[in-house]
N, C-alpha and C positions, 0 to 999 in steps of 0.2 A: 575361649573367651577373647583371646588376642585376635583371632581370625575374624570374629564378629566385629570387633572395634575397628579393625583395619578396613573391612568392607563398608562399614558405616561412614568412616572418614572419607574413603575414596568416593562413595556415592554422593556425599555432600559436596565434595570438591568438584566432582564432575557436573553436578547440578549448577553450581556457581559459575563454572566456566561456560556451560552452554547458555545460561541466562545472560551472561555478560556478552557473549557473541551475538545473541539475538537483540540485545539492547543496542549494541554498536551498529548492527544492520538497520535497525529502525531509524537511527539518526543519520545514517549515511545514504540510505536509498531515498530517492525523491518520492514525494507523496502524489503529486499531480503530474500527469503527463501533458505537456503542451503540444496541442495538435493545431495545425493550420486549418482554419475554417474555410471551406469552399462554398461560396454562395453563388447560386445560379439565378439569373434573372427570371422572374415569374412570367409565365406565358399568358395564362388566363386570369380572369377576374377572381376566381376561387383561389388560385395559387397566390395572388397578391394579398387577398384577405388573410389567408393562412400565414403567410410570411410576416405580415404586419402584426398579427397576434403573437407570433413567436418572438418578435423583436421587442416586445413590451417589457 
């Protein structure tokens, strides 16, 4: 019986530790990556229309 209680307590403690680690990672890691947008000048009329629709 003591062995079962020990395993139960250890599994509960390990679950708490792992969840605490993942909660800390969720707050410390950035959510959005900031990427530089590279915009090229549109060559044709169709590309200009497409680009104007994207910028809305």
